N, C-alpha and C positions, 0 to 999 in steps of 0.2 A: 341680967342684960351682960352679954358676951361682946366685948368691944374687939373690933377687927384691929389685927396687929398694924402697926404702922408701915408703909412701904419703905422698902431699904432706901437710903439715901443714895443719890446718884454718885458716881466716881466724882472725885474732887477736880476741880479746873486745871489745877497745877499737874495733878497726876495724869489727867489726860493728855495735857501739853507735853509732858516729857515721854507719855507712850507713843505718841505720834511721831515725835522727833527722833524716838529711838528706831521705831519702824523705818522711817524715812532714811536715817543714816546707814542703818545696818543693811537694809535692801539695796540701796543706790551703791553702796560700796562693794558689798557682796556680788551684785550683777556684774559690776564694772571689773572686779578682778577676777570673777568667774569665767567672763568672756576674755579677759587677757590670758588667763591660763589655758584656754581652748585654743586660742591663736598660736601658742607655743606648744600645742599638742600635748598637754596635761590635763587631767581630769578636771571638771569645772568646780569639783568639791574643793580642791587645793586652794583655788583663789576664793572661794565663798568662807572657808575655815580662816584664811589669811586675813580676811575682812575682820572677823572678831577678834584673832590675835592682835592686829594693829590698834583697833579701838579699846582693847582691854587692857589689863594689868601689866602686859608685857611691853607696851609702848606708850599708849596715850597717857595711862595712869601716871607713869613716872615723868613724861615730858610737860604734860599739862594737867596737873591733878585737879584744879578749879573746874575745867570743862569736864573733865573724866566723872568727877563726883556730882555735877549736876546732870549730866546727860544719862549716867548709870549710876545710881544713887544706890547704896546699901540699903534698900528698903524692901522688905520681903513681899508686901503686896504689889510695889511696884514691879519686881522682878517676875511675879506670877503672873501678871499681864502680859509680858512678853513671852514668857515659857507657854502661856496656854495657846499662843498663835503657833509657836514651834512644836507643840504637841500634836495639834490638828495636822500640821504638815507633815510630821514624820508617820503618823498613823496611815495617812493617805499614801505617802511614799511607800511605806512597807507594804499596803495593800496593792499597790501597783506591781512591786516586787514579785507578790505571789500570783498575781493575775499573768505575769509573763513567763512563769515557770512550765515547763511542758513535762510532766511526770510521765505521760506516755513515752516520751524519748529515754527516760531512765529504764523502763521495762524494755524498750528495745534493745537497748545497748548492753544490757544484761552483765555478764560477769566481769569484764573489764572494767566498766564505769564503777561497778560495785567495789572492786578491789581498790581502785583509785580513790573513791570517795573514802572508802574506810582509813586506808592510810593515810591521805590529807587531813582526815579528822581526828583520829586517834593518836597519832604521835605527837602533833602540836599540843593536843588537849593533855597529854600526859608530860611534856615539857612545861607547859604554861603553869600545871599544877605543881610540878616539883620546884619551878622558880617562884611561887607563891610561898614557899616554906623558907626559901633562901632570902628574901627581900628582908628589909629591916621592919620592925613593927610599926614605926613611925608612918609608913606607906598604908597602913591597913586603915580602912575607914571605921567610923565608930560604931556603925551598926553591923560589924561583921567579926566573927572569930576567925582564927587562922585558915582553917579547912574551908570555910564559905569564901573567904578572900581567895584562896589558891584556886578552889573550884571556877569561880568567876574570871580569874585572870587566865586560867586554861580555856574557858570559853571565849575569851576576848581574842586569843591568838590562834584558834582553830577556825574560826569563821571566814567565809570568802564573801567577795562582794558581787553577786550577780550583775547589778548595773554597771559598774566599772569593767567587768570580765566582758560582758556582751558587747560594751560599746567599743572597747579595745578590739575584739574580734571582727565587729563589723567595720571599723576603719581600716584594719588588715586584710579585709575581704577574706577571712577566714570560716565565716559561719557554714560554707558549704563543704568544706574539708572535714573528713573523719575526727580529726584532732581538734578542731573547733567545737564540733559536737560533743566530743568526749569530755572538753574542758567544762561547756555547759552543763552537761548531765552530771558530772561528779560536784561541781559547784551547787547544783540545785539541791541535790541529796545532802551535802554538807548544810546548806542553809536550812533545810527543814530540821536536821536534827539539832543543829546549832540554836534555832529558834527555841525548840522543845527544851534543850538543856539550860537556856538562859531563863526559861519561865522556872524550872524546878530550881535552880539556884536562887532566882531572885524569891521564890516562895520563901525560902530559908532565911533571907536578910532580916537582922534584927532579933531572929529567934535562936540562931546558933545552929550547927550541924549536929543533928541527933537522927537516928534512925527514924525516929518517929515524925519529924519534920519533913525529912526526906520521902518518907512513904506518903505523907499528905500530899506533897507537891507532885510527886509522881501519879498519885490517885487523881488529883485535879486535872493533872494532865491527860489522863486516860479518859476522864469524863468529858473533857473538851473535845477530844478525838470522836468520841461516841456521838455526842450530841452533834457534832459537824456532819457526820455521816448519816445519822438517823434522822435529825430534824433540819440541820442546816443546808443539806445539799438540796433536797426538794422545795424547801422554803426559797432559797436563793434563785433556783431554777424558776419557780413560779412568778417571783416577784420581778424578775429579769425580763422573763417572757412578756409579763403584763406591761411593764414600762416600755417594751420595744415596740408595743402597738400603737403608742402614741407617736404623731409625726414630729413631736418636738423632742430633740435631743436632751433638752435639761431635765425632762422627766427622768430619764435614764441615768443622768448624772447625779441627780437628788436622791434616786433609790441606792445607788451605789454608795454614795457617801453615808446614807442613814445605815446601811448594812455593814459597812466598815466601822463606823463608830459604835452602833449596836454590838458587834462581835467583840470590839475592844472592851466596851463597858462590861461584858459577860466574863471575859476571861480575868479582868481586874477584879470582878466581885469574888471571883475564887482564889484572890490573893496571887494571881500570876500577873504577868506583864500584858498591860493592854496591847502593846504591839504584836504579840502572840497571836490575839484575836483578830488583828487586821490583817496579820499574814494569813491565816487560815482562811480568813475570808476571801482574800484574793485567791487562794488555791481553788475554793469553792466556785467562785466566779469563773476561774480559767477552764475549770472542767465540768461547766453547766451545760456547754454545748449551746448556749444562746450567743450569738454575734454583737458584742457590745463595743468592741475595741474602737470602730470607727466613730460611736457616740460619744465615748469618752475623750476624744481628742481635746476639747476645749478644757475639762477638768486637768487632764495631764499637762497640759499647757500652763495652766494657772499653778498648779503644784510644784510643776519643775523650774518655772520662773520666778514664782513669788514665795510660796510657803516653805519649799526645801532651803532656798538661799537664807531666808530668815532663819530658819532652824539651825543651819550649820554655821551661820555667823553669831549665833547666840552660843552655840558650841565652842567656838573659837574664843568667845569672851572668857569662858571659864577656864582657858588654857593660861598657864602662866609659865613663860619661858624662862623667866629669870631664876625659877627654882632648880633649872639645869646648873647654875653656879656651884650647888652643892654637891660635892663629888659623890656623895652616896646616892642622890637621885640621878646624876648623871650616869654613874655606874650601873645603876638599876634600868635606866633606859636602854644602854649598850646590851645588857644582859638580855632584857625581853625582846628587843628587835632581832638580836642573834638567835635566839632559839624559835622566834615566830617564822624567820625567815627559812632557817636550816630544817626545822621541824616539818614546815608545809612541802618544801621541796623534797626531803628525803622521805616522808610520807607518800606523797603522790608518785614519786619515782618508783618506790619499794611496790606500791600498789600496783604501777603500770607493769613493771618487770614480772611480777607474780601473775599478772593478768595476760602474759605473753605480747607485751608491746615492746617496741624497740628503743634503744638508748636515748635516741634524740626525742621520740616521742613522750618517753619519761620526764626529760627534761622541759618538754614544752608544757606539759600537765603542771608540772611543779610550778613552771613560771606564772602560768595562767592563774592557778589557785591561789597564789600568794597574794593577790590583791586583796585587802580588806576593805578599803574605801568606805563609802558610807555606813556600810554595815559595822564596820569596827568603831565607827563614830558614835553610831546610834547605841551599840553596847557600853561604849565608855560612858555615855550621858545618863544610861540606865544605872550604871553602878555607881556614879556621882549622885544620883538623885536619892538612890535608896542607902547612901551612906556606907557602901561597900568599898569604894575607892575614895582617896583623899585627892586633892588637887593636883598634888605631885604625881600620883599614880595615874591619874585621869589625864594629864598631860603625857605621861609616858605611852599609854595606849593611843591616844589619838596620834602622836608622832609615829608610832607602828604603822597605823592604818594609812597614814599620809606617804610615808616613805615606802612600804610595800606597794601600793597604787603606782608610784613613780617608777618602781623597779620592774613592774610587771610587762609593760610594752617593749622595752629594748631586748630583754631577756627572752621573752617569747618569740619576738621576730628572729633574732638569733638562733634559737631551736627550730623554729618553723622552716627556715630557709634550708634546712638540711635534711627536711623530710620530703621524700619524693612525692610528686601528686600522681595519684592513681587515675585509671581510666574512668571509674566510676565518679570521681571527684569532678572531672573535666565535664561529664555529662551532666551531673548536678548543677554545676556552675552554668551550663548552657541553658538548662530550662530556667534557673533563677532569672 
């Protein structure tokens, strides 16, 4: 006679209490500081990250260790509960990023956008890779050798943040301008390549850099692309069309969440990052031709107002600004920030000039693409989770994401003010 296995014991009362308190405190603080950031014309992610910094080892820990120890205990099971909420939030956030990319625009913009995207990707990637060999060994995570760490750092400084860039262009009324469309197009190309590189490098974490491991990761990436095109595209189109026949928007919301999570699980099963699957699913939804954006309004609101702030506040919790008191860490932060800013500016400017764009257009493209924002934070979290980055290096990468996001609006505004408005742009603005 086979006895049925005993059901798993429910979560402990104290563990549940701490989890609910964590969620309430993190979300409340992140929402308040995010709103404050937007009021002073900063990206909301800056305030949401600051919430975690204030509640983490940088401030609350030293000032009130008893409260910090109760609210954020060093218990792996407790930490995983909070991380699970944040992970769902980041998967849906990255899915929405993919949904809002217009790859058709990239094809229409042609050569100039390709040169800008290539320069804005390759030069900072190379500089970040070189910096990875210059930083002290104590900044390398336990699951990475020097080449994998260097590649990961290169990816971290070469990405751009479509959500931050689009928001800045919208607020500055630049989306109808040619320069605004070029910025978005180049950022979209960089994001697609950046997520792919992140998946490849993440696949080598723990195994070390060898040609065999690199080939396996690239092969897995090629398999994802093939399955997405052959199976994923018709499946996504059919699922969305079926969901759209329902008068209830909730049906479409549920189908989209299932598709994003399943795609994330698929890439994770191939030893690639789950966020790559979420991003690819977003691209498939965007190119499906099925109108779902209006039906997803409630999901987007919940993700942006609840799940994403919890994720970024949790990311802030892992920052330890006290590490910057170490001259070696402070020097590393200054070096990585300098290379990230100069590399992206120089790469985009050089690409713009090769693509026969003007001086001020090149500077505007460099300024716009420099914002790493939420994407830089997500990359840093992936590196920390995989053991490629240490807490000190993680703090440096997140600081780069925040500082470059703060730099983008004023530098972009300065450059665009010197670019003449064309007749076609005036007509486009009138139609919009």
